[in-house]
N, C-alpha and C positions, 0 to 999 in steps of 0.2 A: 880643140878640148876633148879629152878624153877621160871617161870615168866608169866605174863599176856600179849597177843597180842590182840590190840583192834583198829578198824579203823572206819572212817566215822561216827562220832557220829553227825556232822552237828548241833552242838549247834547254837541257835539262841533264840531271845527274844520269839517267837512263841513257840519253843521248850525247853522251860526253865525247867518245871516240868519233862520231860523226862531226859534232860541232867543231872538235879541234882540227879535225881533217879539213872542214870548209876554212876556218880561219887560216891553216897553214897553206892550203892552195891560192888563197887570196894574196897571203904575202909573198909567195914565190912569184905570183903574177906581177905584183906591184915593185919588186925588186928590179923589175925591167926599166924602171924609172919614167914610164910614160903616163901613168895614171896620176890625175890631177886629184881625184877624191873618190871615196866610197860612200854610195848611198844605202843605208841599212832603213828599208821602208817599213818597218815596225816587226812587232812579235820575233825580236830576238830571243827572248826567252819563252819557254812554253808555260812556266808557273814559276812561284816564288821559290828561289833556291838558297839554302842557308849556307854561310860562309864556313864550312868545315872542311877538313881535310879530305874526307870521303866522297864529298859532293862534287868534287872537281871545279869549285867557283874559283880558288886561287889559279888553276891552270886556266881556265877561261880568260881571266883578267889579264894573265902574262901574255897570252896569245894575242890579245887584243892591243895591249903595250907594244909588242913586236910589230904587229901589223901598222901601228900608227906612226913608227919610225919612218916608213916609207911613202906615206900619204895621209891625208887629212881625212877623217871620218865623220859622218853625220848621222845620227840615231834619231828617229822619231818614234814616239810611244805608239803601241799598237792597241790591241783589244785589251781591256782592262782586267779580263780573267787570267790572260798570260803575262801580262806586265803592269803589275800594280804600280801606283804612283813612288817614285824613288828608285824602282828597281833598276833603272838605267843610269842612275847618279854615279855608281862605281866607275863608269867609262870616262866620264867628265875630265878633260885634261886641257892644255893649250892646245892641243892638236886633234882632240876629239871633242865634239859639240852635239849636245842632247838637247831636243826640243820637245816639250810638252804642251805648247801652245801655238795658236795660228800666228805665223810671223812670216816676214819676209826679210831676207838677209841677202848680202853681195858676197859672192865667191871670187876668189883670186885664184891664182896659180899656186896652190899650197897655203892659202890664207883666207881669212874672212874679214874684211874690213871696208869702211866705206869708200876708202880710195879705190879699190879694186875694180876692175871693169869686165872680169871675164865671164861672169853670170850672175844672174839674180836667181835665188833658190827660194820658191814659194813652198813653205811648208805648212801641212794639214794634218796633225795628229787625229787620231780615231777620236771623235767627242766621248767623253765621260760622263754619263747620265749623273752621276754622284756631285758633279759640279753644279747640277741644276737643280737637284731636287730640293736643297735647301731654299733656294730663292723662289721657286715656284714648283708646286706639286702638280700642275696642271699644264697640258700641251707643251711637254718637254721637247717632241719633235720639232715643233713649231719654233721653239727657242733655239734649237740646235741649228735647224735649216736655215732659219734668219740670220744667225750669227755666221755661218759659213758663206752663206750667199753675200752678205755684205761685207763680209772680209775680201771675197772674191771680187767683187764689183770694186771695191776700194783699190784692191792691189792692180786691178786691171786699167785703173784710170790715173794710177800714180806713175809719173815718168821715171825712168831709171837710165842710169848711165852706163849700164851692162850691155854686152853684145848678146847675151843669150838669156833666155828664161827657163828655168827647169822646175817642175812642180813635184814634190815628194808628198805623197798622200796615202795613209793607211786607213783603208774602208771600203765601201761599196761603190761601185759605179754601176749606175742603172743600165742594164743590158749585158753585163758581164755574167759569165756561167759558172755554177759551182761545179764540183767533181760529180755530183748527182745528177748533172743535167738542168737543175733548177735555175733560172735566171735571178740575177740579184735584184730586188724590189722592194727592200724594207723601208719604213718611211725616211730614213735619215740617209738613204743612198743618193748620192750626188749626181744629177744629170750631166750626160755627155756635153750637154750644150753649155753649161756652166762652166764646166772645165775647160772647154774649148775658148771660152771668152779671155782666158788668159793668153792666148797665142803663144804657148809655150813651145820650145823646141824639143822638149822631152816630157813626159809624164811619169815618174817612177812611183807605181803603185803597189801596194801591198794588202793581203788579207785573203784574198782568194788563192786557193793552192794549185789551181790548174794554169800552167803557163797559156798566155792569151794576149792579144792586141786588141784592145777594145776599140779603139778608134786610132787613127794615125799617129803613131810615136806614143801612145798611151799603153804602158806594158805592165801586165802582171808577170813576172818572171817565175811564178810558182813556188812552192815550198821547195827550200834548199835541199831538203832530204825527205823524200816523200815518207810517210807514216805508216801507210798499210796497204792493203790491196785495194783500197779504195781510191789510191793516187798511184796511177801507172805510168807517170812521165818520168822523165830522166833529170834528176834534180840538178840544176844550173844556176849562173847568174848572167845578166846581161852587161855585155860589154859595148858601152855606147860612144860613139865616134862622131862630134859635131864639127864638120869642117866645111868652111865657105857656105854657110847657111843650110847645109844638107846633115841630116841625121842618118846614121846606120847603126843597127843593132845586131850583134852576134850573140848567140846563147852558147855559153860555153859550159861544158859538163863539169861536175866535180869527180866524176867517177866513182860515185856513190852506187850502191845497190839499187836495182830496181823491183817494181813488184809486176807479176803477170799472171792472169787467169786463164787457165785453158779448161774449156767445157767440152771435155772429152775423158773418155775413159783413159786409165794409163796403158791399157793394152794396145790402144791404137796410135801411141807414141812411142815407138822403139828407140830412136835415137835423137839427138840433137844437141845443139850448142847454146846453153842459156849462161853463159859467163856472166859473174856478178848479178844473178838475177834470182830473187825469189819466186818459186812456182807455186801454184795452188791449183789441183785438180779439182773440179766440181762436176759431179754425175750423179744419176740416179741408179740404183740398184735394189734387187731384191733383199728382204731380209736373210734369206738362206745365202745370197752371194756375200753380205756384208760379214756374216759369221765366219764364212770361210776364208776371209781377207785377215792377212797380217798386215796391218796399216803401217806400223813402224819398219817391218822389213820391206815392204813395198816402197814407202819414201826412201828409205837408205838406197835401194837399188837404183830407183829414178834418179836420185840426186847424183848418183855416180855416173849414169848412162846419160843424162842431160847436161852434165857439167854444171850444175845449177848450185846456187849457194845454200838452198833449201828447198825441200818439197813438202808441201801440206795437201792432204788428201781429205776431201769432204765428200762422203759418200751418202747420199741423200736416200734413205731405205723408204722403199714403197712396198706394198703388199704384193706378194706374188699371185694373188688373185685380184689384181689391180683392177679396180671400178674406175670408170669415166666419172670422177668425182664433180668435174664441172657441169656434167650433164645432169647429175641428180641434185647438185645445190642451186642450179640456176632456177629450178621448179619452185614455186612458192605453194601449189597445191599439194597436200600430204597424198593425195591419189596420184597425182601425176608423178610425185617423188617414187611411190612404190611401183608404177608402172615402168619407170626407167630403172629401177633396181631390179625388177624381174628381168627386163630385158638385158641388163648388162650382165647379171648373174646367171644367166640362161635357166632360170627357174620358171617352174610352171605355177601359175595363180590359182589357188584353189576356188572352188565354186564358192560363190557368195562374197569373197574376198573383197573384191572391189566395191560390190553394193554396201555391205557393212562399213567399210571405211568410209565410203561417202556419207553414210549416214553420221559416222563419228564427226567427219569435218562440217557436216551441216549443223547438227545438234549441240554442238560443244563450242565454248570461246577459246579454242587453243590456237586458233590462226594468229601466227604472227604477235605474239603477247610480250612484246617487249617496246619500250620508249622509242620513239624515232624523231628526237629533237636534239638540237645543240644547245645548251645552256650557258649561259655567262652570268656570273654574280656580280650585281651592280653595287649593292649596299648591304650593311650589315647595322643594326640597331641593337643595343644590348641596354636592359634596366635591370638592376637588382642582380645583376651576377656575382657571386661570392669571390671569384677569382680577382675581378676587376676591383671589387671593394678592398680585398686584401692587398694586392698590388698597387692601385693606384689611388686608393680612397675616394673613388668616385661611385656615384650612383649609376650613372649612364655612360656608354661608350658608342662611337659610332664611326665606320670606317667607309668611306666612299671609295670603291675601286674605280670608278671611272675616272678619277683623278692620277690614277697610275698608269705609267707607260706600259706598253705591251712589253712583255718580258718577264724575267725572274725578279721579284722583291724580297729582300731578305727583313724579316722582322725580327728586330734585334730588342734586348732588353736584359736587366738583371733577372735572376732567377727570383720567381715569386710575383713578377710584375704583372701576368695575366697573359702572357703570349700564347701558351697553350690554351687558355679560355677563348681567346679570341679565335683560334683555328677550330677548336672544339665546337664552335657555334656558327661556323660558316657553312653550313649544310641544312637541308631541308628535313632531315629525319628527327622525328621526336624524341631525342636522347643525346647524350654525350657520347663522343664515338668511342674512346678508350678510357673512360672514367667510370667507376662503379656508382650504383645508385639511378634512380629515376631522374627526369630532367628537372624537376622541382627541388631536387635534393641539392642543386647547385644555385639557387636563387633565394634571396631573402626578403625581399619586398612582397608586399600583399600584392602591388601592382606591377610586379617584374614582367619583362617581355623578352621575345626575342622577334625581330622583325626582319625578313628578308626579302630584297627585291631581285629577281631574275629577268633575263632578257633571252628570247629564243632566236632562232635564226630567221623567224619570219617577223622579227620586231614586235612579238608580242610580249607584253610585260605581265610578269606573275608577282604578286605581293603575297608572301606568307607571313602570317601573324600568329605567334604563340603567347597567350596572355596567361601568366603564372603566377599563381598565390603562392608565394614560396615561404609566407610568414606562417599561415595557419597549418597547424598539423595535418589536418585532413583536407587541405587546400585543393582546388580545382586547377587543372591545366585545359584551357580551351585551345582551339585550333581552327584558323579561318584562312581562306585563299580568295583572292581577288585577281581578276584580270583586267588589262588596260592596253588600248594601242598607243596613247599619248601620255599616260601616267597623269593626266587631269582628272578623268572620270574612270572610277574603277568599279567593277562589277563582280560582286560576290558570287562564288560559285555554289549553288544550292545543295549540290552533292556533298560539300564538307559543312556539316552543320555544327561544329563546335567538338563533337565527340572525337576521342581518339581514334575508334575504330573506323568512321568516316573518313577521317584525314589519313590514317594508315593506308587505306584502299586507294585513295586518290596519289598519294606520294609514292607508292610502289609502282602504280600504273604509270605516272609520269616520269619519275626519275629513276626507276628500277629498284632492285633489292639493295640493301644496305652492304651486303658483302661483296657485290659488284663494284659499287661507290668505293670502299676501302681498297679495291685493288686497282681502280683506274684514276681516281680522283683525290683520295687521301691517303698519305703514305705516314702511318704511324711510326714512331718511335720503338714501340714494342707491340706484340701481337694482342689483340683482342679476342673474345669469343665470338665476334662476327667475323674477324679476318685473322685466321689461324696463320701462324709463321709459314710462307709459302714452301719452305724447306721442310716443314713437318706435317705437311697435308697428305692425307690418304689418296689413294687411287681414287676412290670415289669424289672426295672433295675437289680433287684437281680435275676431273671430268665434268663435274656439275659447274664450277667455276669456267671453264673452257667453254662448256655449252652455253652458260648465259653470255658470256663474251662474244661468241660467235652468233647468238640470237637465235640457237636451236633448242635452248632448254624446254620449249613447248613440245618439241617432238617425243620426249619421253612421256608425257601425258597421253599420247597416242597408245603406247605400249601399255600403261596402267589401265587405262579404259578398256582396251582390248582384253587385259586380263581378268579384268572385274567382269566384263559382260560374258566372257568364257566360263567363270565359274558359276554364275546365274544359269547359262545353259546346262552346265554340268550339273547342277542340282535339279534342273528339270530331267534330264535324262536319267539321274539316278532314282527319281520320284517314279518315272515312267518304268523303268527296268523292275524296281521293286514291286510294282504293280502286276507287271507282266509274269515276274518270277512266283508271284502269288497265284496267279491264274494256272499255273501247272499243276496243282493239287485239286483244283475245281472239280474235275470228273470223279475223282475219288471220294471227294467231299459229298457229291451228288448221290452217288452209290450208298455211302455210309447213312446220310440222311434218310433215303428210302428205306432202308433195312430198319432204321430206328423208328420210322414213321409206323411200320408195320407193328413192331414189336409194341410202341407206345398205344396204338388202338387197341391191342388184345387186353393189354393191362387195364386200360379205361373201361372195356366192357366187364370185366371182372369186378373192378372198384364199383360198378353202377349196381351190380347185384347185391353187393354189401351193403351199400348205402341203403337199398329199398328196405332190407331186413331192420336196418337200424332206424329207420323213420317210422316204423310199425311199433317197435319197442318204445320209443320215444314219446309215441302218441299216448301210450298207457300210463307211463311214468308222469307225464306232464297233467293228466287229469287227476290221479292220485294226488300229486303235489298241489294242485290247486285247492283243492278241499283242505288239505292240512293247512295252508296258509290262510283260509278264511278263519278257522279255529284261533290260529296264532295271533291272528289281528285283534279278535276279541279279547284273548288273553292279554294283549299287550295294552288294551283298551282300559280293562279293569285294574291293571297293574297301575297305570298312570292316575287312574282316579285314586287308589289307595294312597299313592304318594302324595296327591294333592290332600287328602283328609290329613294325613300325617303332618304335613306343613302347617295347614291350618291350626291343628291341635296344638302344636308346638308354639304358633305365634300366641295363640289365645293364652296358653299356660304362661308364656313369659310375661304376657300383660297382667295376668291375674296374679302372679307373683310380685311384680312391681307395686300394685294396688294393695297388696296384703300389709306393705310397709307404711302405707299413707294412714296414719292415725289422726285423732282429730287434734292432738297438741301441735303436732309438726306442721298439720295443714293450716291452722290458724298463724302460726309463726311465719311461715312462708309468704302469706298474703300481706302480713305486717312490713316484712323486709321488702317486699316488691314496691310497696307505697313509698318506704323512705328512700329506696333507689330514685325513683321518680322526682321526689321532692330535692333530693340531693343534685340531681343533673340539672335543676333549674337554678340552684345556687352558684353552681360551678359556673355555669354560663354566664351568669350576670357579673360575678367577681372577676373573671377572665376578661371580659370587655372592659371593666373598670380599670385593670392592670394594664391593659394594652394602651388605654387614653393617658395613664400616668406617665408610663414610659415614653411615650411621645412627647409629653411635655416636659418631660426632664431631658430629653436629647436636645431639643430646641432652646432650654435654658442653658446647657452646658456649651452649645456651640455660641451663644450671646457672650458668655463668659470668656470664653477663648478669644473672642473678638476684642472684648474691653481689656484684656490683659495684654495683647498685641498692642492695642492703642497707647495702653500706658506706658510700654516700653519706647514707643516712639516719642510720648511727650517728655519722658524723663532725659532721652537723648537731647530733644532740644533745649532743656534746661542746661544741660551739661555744655552745651555748645555755647549758650549766652553767658554762662559762667566763665568759660575760657576766654570769649571776646572781652569781656569785662576785666579780666586779669590782664590781657594783651594791652587794653587802653591804659590800665594804670602804669603798666611797665613805659610805656611810650610819654607818660608826662615828664616834663622837663622842670627840674627843680633849680631855681636859681634865685641869687641873692643880688643880683645886678652883676653877677660874675659869670664868665664863660664856664659851662660845665666840663670843657675838655682842658683848658689850659689854665683857668682861673684869672684870667685877665678881666678887668672892667669891661661891660658890653656897652655899646654905643646906645643912644636913646632908640635909633632907628633898629638895631638889631633887638634891643629889649623888646621893642613893640613885635617883632616877628615871632619872637619866642612866646609872648603872651597870646597872640593870634592862634598859634599852632597849639597850645595848652587848652585854648578855649573849644577848639575844633574837637580836640580830642575827648574832652570833658563831655562835650555834646553828644559824641558818639556813645560814651560810656554810659549816659543817662538813657539813649534810645535802647540800648541792650538791656539795661536795667529794667525798664518800663516793660519789655518784651518779655523778661524772665518772670516778672510778676503775674502778667497775664497768663503765661503757661502754665506757671504753679497753681493757678487758680482751677485750669482745666485738668490738672492733675489731681488736685482734691476732688474735684467733681467726679472724675473718673473712678477714684477710688471709693467714694461713696456709693455709686452706681453698683460697682463690681461687688460690694460688701452686701448690698440690697439683694442681688440676685443669688449669690452664693447661699444666703439666708434660706432663699426660696427653694434651691437645690437641695438643701440639707434635709429641709422638712419633706419635700417630696420623696427623696430618697427613703426615709424613715417609713412614709405612707406606703411607697411600694414594698418595702421588707413586711410589712404587717399583712398587706394583701397576699404575698405569696405564701407566707406561714399559715394564712387562713385556707388558702386553696389546698396547701398539702395537707391539712387536717380534714377537709372534705374528701380528697380522694381516698384517704386512709379508712373513712368510715364507708365509702361506698365499697371498697374493697371486702371490708368484712361482710356486708350483706350479700355480695355477690358470690362469696366462697360458699354461704349456707345455700343459697340458690342453686348454685353448680351442682351440689351434691342431692338436691331434692328434684324430683322428676316435676317440672313445672307444666307439666301436660294440661293438668287439671286446675290450676290456681285461677282459672276464669270461670270455674264451676264450684258449686256448693258442695260439701262434703255428702250430703244426702245422694246428689246425683252420683258421686263416686261408688258408693255403696251399692246402689242399684245396678252400677256396670259391672261390678264383681261378681254378682248374683248370675246376670246373663252369661258371662263368659265360663263359669261353671256349667251350666245347662248346655251351651254348645259343645263342650268338650265331651260331655257325655253322650251327646246325640252322633258326632263324628266317630266315636269309638264303635257304637253300635253299627254304623254303616260299614265301617271296615270288616268287622266281623261276618257281615252279610255276604261279601265278595269271595267266589271260588275260582281257581285258577287251574283246576285239574283238566286232562283231556286224554282220551283212549286211542287217538290216532297215531300211525308212525311216520316218522320223517323220512322222506326219500330223496330229498335234495342232493345227497351226497352221490348216491347211485345215478340221479339224473345228470348232475353235472359230469360224471365220468363218461356217460354214454354221449353227451352232447360234445365233449372234447375229442371223443373217438370218431364221432359223425364228422366234425369239424375237419379232423385231420385226413379223413377218407376224402372229403369234398376237395380240400387243398390239393391232394395227390392227383384228384382226377382233373382239377384245373390245370395243375402244372403239367400233366401229360397232353392236356388239349391244347396250352401254349407252346409246347414244344413242338408238336405235331405242326402247329401253324408257323412258327419260327422256321422249322427245317423247309417247308414248304416254300416260304418266302425266300430263304436263302437259296434254295435250289432254283428258284426263279431268276434271283439276281446273279448267281454263277452261270447259268445259261446264257444271261443276257451280256454278261462281261466278256464271257469266251467268245462272243460274236464280235466284241470290239478289240480282241487281241491282235489281229492283222493290222488294223488301224494305228494302234500304238506302236508297233513294230516299224512300220512306215514312218510315223511321226520322229521315232528316234533316230532312224537312219538319215533323217532331213537334218536334225539338230545336230548330230555328230560331224556332218560335213560343215555347220556353221562354226562348231568347236574348232575344227582344223582350220577354218579360216581366220578365227580369231587369234588362234595359236601362230598361225603365218604372220598376221598383222603384229602381234605381240613380238615377237622375234624380229621382224623387219624393222621395227622402230626401237628395239632394245638398244642397250649400250654396245652390244655387238654388231648391230645393223648399220640403218641409214644414219643414226646419229654419230656412231663411231667414224663412218666415212667422212662426215662433214667435220667431225672434229679433228681427224687427222690432216684434213685440208688446213684447218686453222693454225693447228700446231707449228707447221713450219714458217707459216707467215709470222707467227708471234716470234718465232726464234729469228728470223731473218731481220726483222724491225729491231729486236734485242741486239743482236750483232752489230748492226748498222750504228745503233746508238753507243755502243761499246767502244767500236773503232774510232769514233770520233773524238774520244778522249785517251783511250789506252791501246789505242794500236790494235794489232791481231792477236795480243796475248790470250783472249779468251774468247770462245766460240760456245754458244748455247744451244741445245736442241733438245727437243722433246722424245724420249725414248724409253727404253725399259732398263731398270737398275738390274734386272737379273742377266741381262745381255752383258754386263760389266764383269761378270764371274765366270770363269771357266766351266765348261761342261754342264752348264746349265740352259734350259730352254728359256729363250726370251719371250715374255708375253707382255704385249703393249700394256702399260701403265700410266703412260704421260709423265712419266718422272722427267726432272729436269737434269738434264746431264750437261757438265761443264767440260770443255776441252781446253787444257792449258797447254798453249803451242811452245812455252818456253821450256816445259820439262816433258814434253809429248806425252801427257797424261790426261786420261778423262775419269771423271768422278760425279757423283751424285752432288746437288747443290748443297745438301746438309754436310757433307765433307770439306767443303771449301772453306778457308779461313774467314774469320767473322768480318774482317774489314773488306775483303775481296768480296764477301758475300753481300755487303751493303751496295757496292757499284752494281751487282747482277740483278739484285732484287730491285733497284732503282730502274734499271734498263728495262726489267719485266713489266714493271708498273706503268711504264710509259708506252710500253709494247702493248701490254692488255688494252689500254684505252684507245689506242690507235686502231687495233684490230676492232674493237668494239664499233668505233666510229664508222670505219670501212665496212663493217658487215650490217650493221643496223642504222646507220645514221645518227646514232646516239652519241652525244660527247659533251663532257663537262669542260668548258673552255677556261674554268677557274680552278687550278689544282693546288693542294697544300700538301706541305712536307714538313712534318714535325721531328726537329732535332735528330734527323738520320745520319749526320756526318760526325756524331760524338764519339765514335771508335776510331775514327782516320786520324793518322797522325797529321801534322801540319802541313808537310809537303805534299801531301796526297789531297788535301782539301780544295785547293784551287782548281786541281783536275776535277775532281767531284762536280764543283759548280759549273766547270766547262761541260762537264756530261749532262747536268740537269738543263743548262741553257740549249745544247743540242736537241736534247730530247724535246723541250719545250717547243722548239720549231718544227719538228717533225711531227708533233701531236696537234697542230692546229690549236695550240692554247693561247689565250691573251694574257693572263696572269697567273704567274706560279709564285705563291707565297712559300717562303721557305724560312722556318725558325731556325736560327744559329746563334752560338756562342762563339764561334769561330772568328776570330780576329782577322785571319787570312783571307777567309771570304768575305767579310765585311769591307775589307781593303779594296777588294777588287770588283765588288758587287757594282752593278750600275744603279740600282734604286735600293735605299735603305730606308726603314721605318724604324724609329726609336720608340718604345713606349715603357 
């Protein structure tokens, strides 16, 4: 028996020529007539291909139909991302068989039926997780492994009439090796021993692209056409011959181009024969060397000289002043880093530099200030999220990541169903990642929450609880964190006290800054203020990002601290120099002060003589002024006495004038009116008391009358009700003359008796109502009599009150008349007799005459001269001279004190100069530290080391799905322009091998940019993990495939899965609306 085993053709529109070449090569071989069948062990397709003229689909179908004319074909489904369900159905015919389930069939010589006995074919397609996710979201690997194991055991125990057994399986076999040297060890990889239990003559394997024999007669033939420089083998198929129980395998080449990498400079390879081979040169060079190279011309020349299909040159630019970066980067201590930097750069360490740097390291918190854990998200619980309410009409939503299998999980659902809301909450930061507003703006319940549970690499669990009042306008959001080792007992972290500031400090220390998270674990469909579009970042933003990824961002703090310390010392130097400069004029100032002291002392002596003369003059003037002041005091006393006499005379005269009007008639009348007022006051008091009493009685009677009126209304209502009831009884009486009141028929005796009984009962009721009405009417009459009696009293009392009020008014009018007269009459003397008033008038007249005589006896004249003005002028003059003398004395003392200070400071000048010299050396040391740890120093060296690592990982991820079309590197955008000096700005430069063109990432098409950004996204996270030990093992991607066309989306998913594997992720959640991706995804969650 002879057959062909082939796998991993990866047919696509782009690989159409190679695919047709492979099928035609197989057809040519089968035409020889000795091939019983061909086994296609999975991944015939690379991705979904549309049946259009330009896609080549019809050409491939035609080639397969041509091939099946000469032998029978067996296809098994491969990886779902390459071969979605139904993608191989187009090949199905009576000579071509497609298998998508575990099964066992009998193969004959050119046919498959139960009577054949040539071989038994055991078929195991690659398991599709989408077949299991609906049945159980947990332990999918266990389900897959159990099913395969059960199938193999059952098949091994089933007797067969065939001569041989052949196994066709697409998937991993434990121990097989990938092209990157990694051993296959996924949870669903089949152990060798399990396959060997089938005792097959040959195992036709597919999935791994490197040709290899895993165990005897178990072969991966490798990819039929190598995809890129990562696959260096010769594309071939296995020609298998089983004769007399012996299996021989021959690998037959398709003659397709191969890939070969040369790690030398092109100048070291002058000639060679690399027929049908793509060549790649990889080497290091300086920036100046790279600028002098014409890459395209050199590649064309090498292509001719080496007889190669194509030549690609990858020159890795290193600095001409190349530093041993690994020696610098391996040190953790910043002091050790500077020592290595000085050594390698052949620099001299300034005095104090090492001591000052050690102080910075010892006294600041800059050492290794980045998180160092690997975090896996286990669960999410939301309550009160607006997006969930609007999309699913639920208050709560939970997602258990532990039930998801390792790998990429597609989160699907209609627009507005809350997919992005779920993703936007799958992180520990106190905000929504790409949506505006605060966190509480996206919740609506008073008791809303977001609760996350994480696990780190040490099996320590973290529960993050955000309690959100989304209902109250000024509602509060509180933050709490607990840890646990078993998730049974949780221990709150005291440093997170519920406040936003305490939580931010903890989350930034534990999980890192949000901008790094947005570059390594959350891929948004559009840029945010925290993560600007990578193609639009500035040099500073790119360097800052790379610093954080490489874990070197703390180094820039050294430069900042050194710069601040340098400024402080420069201020001290400036102050000291200012002081010293001021000292330079001290000798001149001392000399000037001494001259001034002599002059001021001479002026002082002159002033002292003048002051002595003035003191003698002042003594005479003060004596004369004292005598004058005595006379002035006496005059003032007499003047005051006169004024007093005049005042008394005026008062007595006024009183006398009033008494002159007090004749006998008015005096008697006033006395009479005063007595009448007193009598009137007693009557008013008595009448007012009487009025108050009558008014109170009137109020009480009025209230009683109102009560009786109310009661009267109630009794009348009862009478009306009794009358109504009586009328009702009359209407119910039955009138009959022995005839039926309804039909007029004669009534029976029995019926007549019933009528009479009924009427008697009604009449009795009527009599009761009548009796009651009579009784109530009696009460009504009684009430009316009482009301009439009280009303009479009220009327009488009202009249009495009115009369009293009128009498009081007349009394008040009479009192007013008396008061008006008395107000016009001085009533001072009303208590005296008229004779006493007459006597007082005589006394007043006598006193006025006496006072007038006293005034005439006082004299105010004086013969002394007033010298007060002259005295004031001389005293002012004396004071002025005295102040001048004091000023001169103070000036002399101040000058003498200044001279003493200047002489003392001059003695310190040398000490200050020595101090300045020492401080300047510290400034130079801090400047050296600042430059050493600036963006052009050690951080730049460490960043330049991380950039190639990011680029290498990015390119590896891109090659997994898109071959070698794109190569990414970090360089300078200016180096792409002619005659421009290239300055390192860490720009992202993309090389397009198909067009042999380099451009910055912002100039790449939007669709292609999505691939590159996604690859960079994962490369960032991998570098961060390698450098710092920090990693988010749960990654989130939000609808990033939207601008890709349908044919490219499966490849995009393939790249995501490849990157997921490289990044040591456990789960990658991908939001997508793409049906192409959903069809081939291994895990799908619909919400």
